[in-house]
Structure formats: C-alpha cells, structure tokens
GUNU-518927 format. One record per residue (C-alpha): x, y, z; residue number from 0. Coordinates in nm, 2 decimals, decimal comma, padded with zeros to 4 digits. Layout:
((X; Y; Z); NUM);
...
//
This chain:
((-00,03; 02,51; -01,85); 0);
((-00,23; 02,63; -02,14); 1);
((-00,53; 02,42; -02,03); 2);
((-00,50; 02,56; -01,67); 3);
((-00,47; 02,91; -01,81); 4);
((-00,79; 02,86; -02,02); 5);
((-00,98; 02,71; -01,73); 6);
((-00,87; 02,99; -01,50); 7);
((-00,96; 03,26; -01,76); 8);
((-01,31; 03,10; -01,81); 9);
((-01,38; 03,08; -01,43); 10);
((-01,26; 03,44; -01,37); 11);
((-01,46; 03,56; -01,68); 12);
((-01,77; 03,39; -01,56); 13);
((-01,74; 03,53; -01,21); 14);
((-01,68; 03,88; -01,35); 15);
((-01,99; 03,85; -01,58); 16);
((-02,20; 03,73; -01,29); 17);
((-02,08; 04,02; -01,07); 18);
((-02,14; 04,27; -01,35); 19);
((-02,49; 04,13; -01,40); 20);
((-02,59; 04,18; -01,03); 21);
((-02,42; 04,52; -01,02); 22);
((-02,61; 04,62; -01,33); 23);
((-02,94; 04,49; -01,19); 24);
((-02,88; 04,68; -00,87); 25);
((-02,81; 05,00; -01,05); 26);
((-03,11; 04,96; -01,28); 27);
((-03,34; 04,91; -00,98); 28);
((-03,18; 05,21; -00,81); 29);
((-03,25; 05,42; -01,12); 30);
((-03,60; 05,29; -01,18); 31);
((-03,71; 05,32; -00,81); 32);
((-03,77; 05,70; -00,81); 33);
((-03,98; 05,67; -01,13); 34);
((-04,18; 05,38; -00,98); 35);
((-04,23; 05,58; -00,65); 36);
((-04,34; 05,89; -00,85); 37);
((-04,59; 05,67; -01,05); 38);
((-04,72; 05,52; -00,73); 39);
((-04,77; 05,86; -00,57); 40);
((-04,94; 05,98; -00,88); 41);
((-05,19; 05,69; -00,87); 42);
((-05,25; 05,74; -00,49); 43);
((-05,30; 06,12; -00,55); 44);
((-05,56; 06,05; -00,82); 45);
((-05,74; 05,80; -00,60); 46);
((-05,74; 06,03; -00,29); 47);
((-05,83; 06,34; -00,49); 48);
((-06,12; 06,16; -00,66); 49);
((-06,26; 06,04; -00,33); 50);
((-06,22; 06,39; -00,18); 51);
((-06,40; 06,55; -00,47); 52);
((-06,70; 06,33; -00,45); 53);
((-06,84; 06,49; -00,13); 54);
((-06,84; 06,85; -00,24); 55);
((-06,97; 06,76; -00,58); 56);
((-07,26; 06,57; -00,42); 57);
((-07,33; 06,87; -00,20); 58);
((-07,33; 07,11; -00,50); 59);
((-07,55; 06,88; -00,71); 60);
((-07,81; 06,84; -00,43); 61);
((-07,82; 07,21; -00,35); 62);
((-07,85; 07,29; -00,72); 63);
((-08,15; 07,05; -00,75); 64);
((-08,31; 07,21; -00,45); 65);
((-08,26; 07,56; -00,59); 66);
((-08,40; 07,45; -00,92); 67);
((-08,71; 07,34; -00,75); 68);
((-08,74; 07,68; -00,57); 69);
((-08,67; 07,92; -00,86); 70);
((-08,76; 07,70; -01,16); 71);
((-08,57; 07,71; -01,49); 72);
((-08,26; 07,92; -01,48); 73);
((-07,99; 07,94; -01,75); 74);
((-07,70; 07,99; -01,50); 75);
((-07,83; 07,72; -01,27); 76);
((-07,85; 07,49; -01,57); 77);
((-07,48; 07,55; -01,64); 78);
((-07,40; 07,46; -01,28); 79);
((-07,59; 07,14; -01,30); 80);
((-07,45; 07,04; -01,64); 81);
((-07,09; 07,10; -01,53); 82);
((-07,15; 06,92; -01,20); 83);
((-07,27; 06,62; -01,39); 84);
((-06,96; 06,63; -01,61); 85);
((-06,73; 06,65; -01,31); 86);
((-06,91; 06,36; -01,15); 87);
((-06,85; 06,16; -01,46); 88);
((-06,48; 06,25; -01,46); 89);
((-06,44; 06,16; -01,09); 90);
((-06,61; 05,83; -01,13); 91);
((-06,39; 05,74; -01,43); 92);
((-06,08; 05,83; -01,23); 93);
((-06,19; 05,62; -00,94); 94);
((-06,25; 05,33; -01,18); 95);
((-05,90; 05,36; -01,32); 96);
((-05,76; 05,39; -00,96); 97);
((-05,93; 05,06; -00,86); 98);
((-05,81; 04,88; -01,17); 99);
((-05,45; 05,01; -01,11); 100);
((-05,46; 04,91; -00,75); 101);
((-05,54; 04,56; -00,86); 102);
((-05,72; 04,51; -00,53); 103);
((-06,07; 04,47; -00,65); 104);
((-06,16; 04,23; -00,93); 105);
((-06,53; 04,26; -00,89); 106);
((-06,76; 03,96; -00,88); 107);
((-06,63; 03,69; -01,11); 108);
((-06,90; 03,43; -01,22); 109);
((-07,03; 03,25; -01,52); 110);
((-07,31; 03,46; -01,67); 111);
((-07,52; 03,50; -01,99); 112);
((-07,31; 03,74; -02,19); 113);
((-07,56; 03,76; -02,47); 114);
((-07,83; 03,88; -02,24); 115);
((-07,59; 04,12; -02,06); 116);
((-07,48; 04,28; -02,38); 117);
((-07,84; 04,30; -02,51); 118);
((-07,96; 04,47; -02,20); 119);
((-07,69; 04,74; -02,20); 120);
((-07,72; 04,79; -02,58); 121);
((-08,10; 04,84; -02,57); 122);
((-08,06; 05,11; -02,32); 123);
((-07,88; 05,32; -02,58); 124);
((-08,15; 05,27; -02,85); 125);
((-08,34; 05,59; -02,76); 126);
((-08,02; 05,79; -02,73); 127);
((-07,92; 05,68; -03,08); 128);
((-08,27; 05,76; -03,21); 129);
((-08,26; 06,11; -03,06); 130);
((-07,92; 06,17; -03,21); 131);
((-08,05; 06,07; -03,56); 132);
((-07,82; 05,77; -03,58); 133);
((-07,92; 05,43; -03,73); 134);
((-07,87; 05,16; -03,46); 135);
((-07,86; 04,79; -03,53); 136);
((-07,78; 04,49; -03,31); 137);
((-07,67; 04,14; -03,40); 138);
((-07,63; 03,94; -03,09); 139);
((-07,59; 03,56; -03,09); 140);
((-07,80; 03,39; -02,82); 141);
((-07,67; 03,15; -02,56); 142);
((-07,31; 03,28; -02,52); 143);
((-07,19; 03,24; -02,17); 144);
((-06,87; 03,39; -02,02); 145);
((-06,69; 03,37; -01,69); 146);
((-06,59; 03,72; -01,56); 147);
((-06,72; 04,03; -01,40); 148);
((-07,06; 04,10; -01,57); 149);
((-07,07; 04,46; -01,46); 150);
((-06,73; 04,54; -01,60); 151);
((-06,80; 04,37; -01,93); 152);
((-07,12; 04,57; -01,96); 153);
((-06,92; 04,88; -01,89); 154);
((-06,69; 04,80; -02,18); 155);
((-06,99; 04,76; -02,41); 156);
((-07,14; 05,09; -02,28); 157);
((-06,82; 05,28; -02,34); 158);
((-06,78; 05,15; -02,70); 159);
((-07,15; 05,22; -02,78); 160);
((-07,14; 05,57; -02,63); 161);
((-06,81; 05,64; -02,82); 162);
((-06,97; 05,53; -03,14); 163);
((-07,28; 05,74; -03,10); 164);
((-07,06; 06,05; -03,03); 165);
((-06,85; 06,00; -03,34); 166);
((-07,10; 05,88; -03,59); 167);
((-07,20; 06,13; -03,86); 168);
((-07,57; 06,25; -03,89); 169);
((-07,79; 05,97; -04,02); 170);
((-07,49; 05,74; -03,99); 171);
((-07,49; 05,37; -03,90); 172);
((-07,40; 05,20; -03,57); 173);
((-07,38; 04,83; -03,55); 174);
((-07,31; 04,61; -03,25); 175);
((-07,22; 04,25; -03,31); 176);
((-07,16; 03,97; -03,05); 177);
((-07,07; 03,62; -03,18); 178);
((-06,86; 03,32; -03,09); 179);
((-06,58; 03,23; -03,34); 180);
((-06,41; 02,90; -03,24); 181);
((-06,32; 02,92; -02,88); 182);
((-06,32; 03,30; -02,87); 183);
((-06,60; 03,56; -02,82); 184);
((-06,60; 03,86; -03,04); 185);
((-06,77; 04,18; -02,95); 186);
((-06,76; 04,45; -03,22); 187);
((-06,90; 04,80; -03,24); 188);
((-06,89; 04,96; -03,59); 189);
((-06,98; 05,31; -03,68); 190);
((-06,96; 05,53; -03,99); 191);
((-06,80; 05,87; -03,96); 192);
((-06,46; 06,04; -03,97); 193);
((-06,26; 05,72; -03,88); 194);
((-05,93; 05,71; -03,70); 195);
((-05,59; 05,78; -03,86); 196);
((-05,35; 05,48; -03,85); 197);
((-05,09; 05,66; -03,64); 198);
((-05,36; 05,74; -03,37); 199);
((-05,50; 05,39; -03,32); 200);
((-05,27; 05,29; -03,03); 201);
((-05,27; 05,64; -02,88); 202);
((-05,65; 05,66; -02,84); 203);
((-05,63; 05,39; -02,56); 204);
((-05,40; 05,62; -02,35); 205);
((-05,54; 05,82; -02,07); 206);
((-05,66; 06,17; -02,14); 207);
((-05,56; 06,14; -02,51); 208);
((-05,80; 06,29; -02,76); 209);
((-05,70; 06,28; -03,12); 210);
((-05,98; 06,52; -03,22); 211);
((-05,98; 06,80; -02,96); 212);
((-06,27; 07,00; -03,12); 213);
((-06,49; 06,69; -03,14); 214);
((-06,40; 06,58; -02,79); 215);
((-06,49; 06,92; -02,64); 216);
((-06,82; 06,92; -02,83); 217);
((-06,91; 06,57; -02,69); 218);
((-06,78; 06,64; -02,34); 219);
((-06,52; 06,36; -02,34); 220);
((-06,21; 06,35; -02,12); 221);
((-06,02; 06,07; -02,30); 222);
((-06,07; 05,82; -02,02); 223);
((-06,34; 05,58; -02,16); 224);
((-06,12; 05,38; -02,40); 225);
((-05,84; 05,36; -02,13); 226);
((-06,09; 05,21; -01,89); 227);
((-06,22; 04,97; -02,15); 228);
((-05,87; 04,85; -02,23); 229);
((-05,79; 04,81; -01,86); 230);
((-06,10; 04,60; -01,81); 231);
((-06,04; 04,38; -02,12); 232);
((-05,68; 04,32; -02,02); 233);
((-05,78; 04,23; -01,67); 234);
((-06,00; 03,96; -01,83); 235);
((-05,70; 03,84; -02,04); 236);
((-05,87; 03,96; -02,36); 237);
((-05,77; 04,19; -02,64); 238);
((-05,91; 04,51; -02,77); 239);
((-05,82; 04,66; -03,11); 240);
((-05,95; 04,92; -03,36); 241);
((-05,96; 04,92; -03,74); 242);
((-06,07; 05,21; -03,95); 243);
((-06,09; 05,36; -04,29); 244);
((-06,04; 05,74; -04,26); 245);
((-06,34; 05,94; -04,36); 246);
((-06,57; 05,64; -04,37); 247);
((-06,58; 05,41; -04,07); 248);
((-06,43; 05,28; -03,75); 249);
((-06,46; 04,94; -03,58); 250);
((-06,37; 04,85; -03,22); 251);
((-06,32; 04,47; -03,16); 252);
((-06,30; 04,30; -02,82); 253);
((-06,18; 03,94; -02,82); 254);
((-06,24; 03,74; -02,50); 255);
//
C-alpha cells in the first residue's frame, strides 16, 4: 500500500507540474503578447514614417538647391539645406535599422577582399581627418578575405571612423587596424580624447543614447550609428566591444 501510495503521488505530482508548466507558459505568452505587439507596431511605424519622410525631404532639398542657384549665398537658406541634410541622415539611419529589424534583407553575401574594402572606405576619411586637424593612421593587413555583405561591413567601418573623428581631441590620434589573429578577423578603431566611462560602455550601443549630450549636439549625432554597427556585426555572427581609459583614449573592436 505504501508503494502504491508513493507511485500514485509521483504520478499525480508529475501531472500537476506538467499542467502548471503549460498554464504558466500560456499566461506568460498572454502577458508578453501586448508588449510584443506594441514593439512590432513601433518598428512598423518607424519604417513607414521614414519612408513617408523621404519624399518631402527630397522635395525640400531640390527646391533649396534651385533657390540657392537663383539667389546665391544666403544665411537662412544655408540653415535650411544644413538641417535638411541632417534629417536625410536620420531618415536613412532609421530605414537601415528598420531593414535590420525586419530581418528580410540580408544584402548580398559573398566572399570579398576585406582588406581592400576597409582600405577604400578608410582612405575616403583621410581628407576629413586632415581638415579636422586629427592625425590619421592606417594599419591594414593585406590579403584578408571574408564572406558577408561587403557594403554593410564597409558601413560599420565608416561609422566607427566617423565616430572617432568626432570625438578625438584637437591634434589627437586616430588609428585603424585590420588584422587576422588565429581564425578571427579583428577590426579596431582607436582614438585619443575624453574616453568613455565604464558604466556607459554598454549603453552607447542603444538607440538614440548619447552619453555626452553637449558633444553630440555639437557634432550633429542622433545616437544611431553605433546601434546600426552593432546590428550589422551581430547579423554577421560577430562581436563588437569598446575599451577605454577615461580622459585619454577609446578603442572600438569588431571581431568577425
């Protein structure tokens, strides 16, 4: 009788736990569903709004250029053109994030010369760094190939270089390094400057997050660049991280 009672108790207990598991799973999904729906609507709104904004922005930009040709240099017209360019940048960044979130478009995946791709995009920033009075150095190992979306990887490099130029102190140093270590490819962008506090190093990859509001407003950033870079790197099954010494330097590392 004791054996039967133990067996019966174990069976009833197992069935009860199984029922409780499925009930808990159902309730959890029921509670999470509104949040998931709201997030999905938010992503769809960002995508739709960005598409809708592109047309009026293009019209404003074209008409401003035509007007500039008619009346010549004008301070107020210059403000319109400048802000239109900033809005175009924001809209394009939002569309990029929307495409990455939708997970519908992975771009063109192929094996390409990563060394040449990084070199081409890095050299395009050489004059920008020179005009900003920043020292700019490249150390790119030749012959590195990679399978992925070449345009997206170049976009990651462009975001990191642009970010470094904006946050490097006057006459500071910017260094881009590409090398293979073992079976991994390491892309690093180093710059001298204010650095990034330890408690901010994860947050800077969040969308619209700017740890230095005054500096971001001066450079015209929206806090989307690093979020895009992280999304692209994650899509390629890679890792992106930052190390820094506050008041001296910061280094962004991409491992593919």
